[in-house]
C-alpha positions as CSV (number, residue, x, y, z in Angstrom):
1,M,93.1,73.3,67.4
2,P,92.7,71.4,70.7
3,E,94.0,67.9,70.9
4,T,91.3,65.2,70.7
5,A,90.6,63.3,73.9
6,P,91.9,59.8,73.7
7,W,88.4,58.3,74.2
8,Q,87.2,60.4,71.2
9,T,89.6,59.2,68.6
10,R,88.2,57.4,65.6
11,E,89.8,54.1,66.8
12,I,88.2,54.3,70.2
13,Q,84.8,55.4,68.7
14,G,85.0,52.2,66.6
15,L,85.8,50.1,69.7
16,V,82.9,51.7,71.6
17,S,80.6,50.6,68.7
18,I,81.9,47.1,69.0
19,L,81.5,47.2,72.8
20,L,77.9,48.3,72.5
21,L,76.9,45.9,69.7
22,S,78.6,43.0,71.5
23,H,76.8,43.9,74.7
24,R,73.4,43.9,72.9
25,R,74.3,40.5,71.3
26,A,75.3,39.0,74.7
27,F,72.5,40.4,76.9
28,D,69.8,41.3,74.4
29,C,69.6,44.9,75.8
30,P,71.6,48.1,75.4
31,L,74.4,49.1,77.7
32,L,73.5,52.8,77.3
33,A,70.1,54.4,77.0
34,S,71.4,56.4,74.1
35,D,72.4,53.2,72.2
36,R,70.0,53.7,69.4
37,P,70.4,53.8,65.6
38,G,71.3,57.2,64.3
39,T,73.1,58.3,67.5
40,S,76.5,59.8,66.6
41,R,79.5,57.7,67.4
42,R,81.1,60.8,69.0
43,L,78.2,61.4,71.3
44,T,77.9,57.7,72.2
45,A,81.7,57.5,73.0
46,Q,81.3,60.6,75.2
47,E,78.3,59.1,77.0
48,L,80.1,55.8,77.7
49,F,83.2,57.5,78.9
50,N,81.2,59.6,81.4
51,S,78.9,56.8,82.5
52,S,78.5,56.3,86.2
53,M,79.1,52.5,85.7
54,A,82.7,51.3,85.3
55,V,83.4,50.0,81.8
56,L,86.6,48.3,80.7
57,A,87.7,46.2,77.7
58,H,90.8,44.2,76.9
59,N,92.0,42.6,73.7
60,N,92.4,38.9,73.1
61,A,96.2,38.7,73.2
62,G,98.0,35.9,75.1
63,D,98.4,38.4,78.0
64,P,95.4,40.7,77.3
65,A,96.0,44.4,77.5
66,L,93.3,47.0,78.3
67,T,92.0,48.8,75.3
68,Y,89.4,50.9,77.0
69,A,88.6,52.3,80.5
70,N,85.9,54.9,81.1
71,A,86.2,57.8,83.6
72,T,84.6,55.8,86.4
73,A,87.1,53.0,85.9
74,L,90.0,55.4,85.7
75,R,88.9,57.0,89.0
76,L,88.5,53.5,90.7
77,W,92.0,52.3,89.6
78,K,93.5,55.8,90.2
79,R,95.2,55.8,86.8
80,P,95.2,58.2,83.9
81,W,94.0,56.9,80.4
82,N,97.6,56.7,79.0
83,E,98.6,54.5,82.0
84,M,95.5,52.3,82.1
85,V,95.0,51.7,78.4
86,G,97.7,49.3,77.2
87,M,98.3,47.9,80.7
88,P,98.0,44.1,81.1
89,S,94.4,43.7,82.3
90,R,95.6,41.1,84.9
91,L,97.1,44.0,86.8
92,T,93.6,45.3,87.7
93,A,93.5,42.5,90.3
94,A,96.0,41.8,93.2
95,Q,98.3,38.8,92.6
96,S,96.3,36.7,95.0
97,E,93.1,37.3,93.0
98,R,94.4,36.7,89.5
99,K,93.8,33.0,89.3
100,E,90.1,33.4,90.2
101,R,89.8,36.4,87.8
102,A,91.3,34.3,84.9
103,A,88.9,31.4,85.6
104,S,85.9,33.8,85.5
105,L,87.1,35.3,82.2
106,R,87.5,31.8,80.7
107,Q,83.9,31.0,81.9
108,A,82.6,34.2,80.3
109,L,84.4,33.4,77.1
110,A,83.0,29.9,76.9
111,R,79.5,31.3,77.4
112,D,80.1,34.6,75.5
113,A,78.8,36.4,78.6
114,I,78.1,36.3,82.4
115,N,76.2,38.8,84.4
116,T,76.8,38.0,88.1
117,Y,80.6,38.2,88.4
118,S,82.0,39.4,91.8
119,G,85.7,39.8,92.7
120,I,88.3,41.8,94.4
121,R,90.3,44.4,92.5
122,V,93.2,46.6,93.4
123,D,93.9,50.3,92.6
124,R,97.3,51.7,91.7
125,C,98.1,52.4,95.3
126,G,97.3,48.9,96.5
127,R,93.9,49.6,98.0
128,Q,91.4,46.8,97.3
129,F,87.8,47.1,96.4
130,M,85.0,44.5,95.8
131,I,83.0,44.6,92.6
132,R,79.6,42.9,92.5
133,N,77.2,41.8,89.7
134,A,79.6,42.7,86.9
135,R,78.7,41.8,83.4
136,I,81.5,40.3,81.3
137,W,81.0,39.7,77.6
138,T,82.9,38.8,74.5
139,L,83.7,41.5,71.9
140,W,83.0,40.6,68.3
141,D,84.5,42.6,65.4
142,E,82.8,43.5,62.2
143,E,83.9,40.2,60.6
144,G,82.3,38.2,63.4
145,R,85.7,37.3,65.1
146,R,86.3,37.5,68.8
147,C,88.5,40.5,69.5
148,G,88.4,40.8,73.3
149,Q,86.2,41.0,76.3
150,A,84.5,43.8,78.2
151,A,83.2,44.3,81.7
152,A,80.7,46.7,83.2
153,F,79.6,47.1,86.8
154,S,77.9,49.7,89.0
155,S,78.3,48.1,92.4
156,W,81.6,48.3,94.3
157,W,82.9,49.2,97.7
158,W,86.3,49.7,99.3
159,L,87.7,47.0,101.5
């Protein structure tokens, strides 16, 4: 029997559900066109992973670690799933950009969402790219507790 792709595990399918429900709560619109009642969690997880927009999520630990990165994000940061997921999310930005990134994440947390974030990120090889008009939102678990943050963006260019 073939091994299950990491983005298709039951745990990640649950995280994708939280990500989509939290996005709808934050922005009053779906993140994916297929985000409709009755759509299978497996199909939704596959669609999000293959989306042309970059989507990432991190937990709410003291030094948040990435809990999700779709294929577009993995290509941008030039990292495989097993390297990207679990990595401190601050490492997605160059050292010189981390203070500004942290301030924007705090602002998004205070408001539960922002939709016009722009900032510079750095891939595994040190090449920088600008992201523009990113949405950042709070993730809420089934008990209504904050459990992390997510970001999605479709606009970026290499510097």
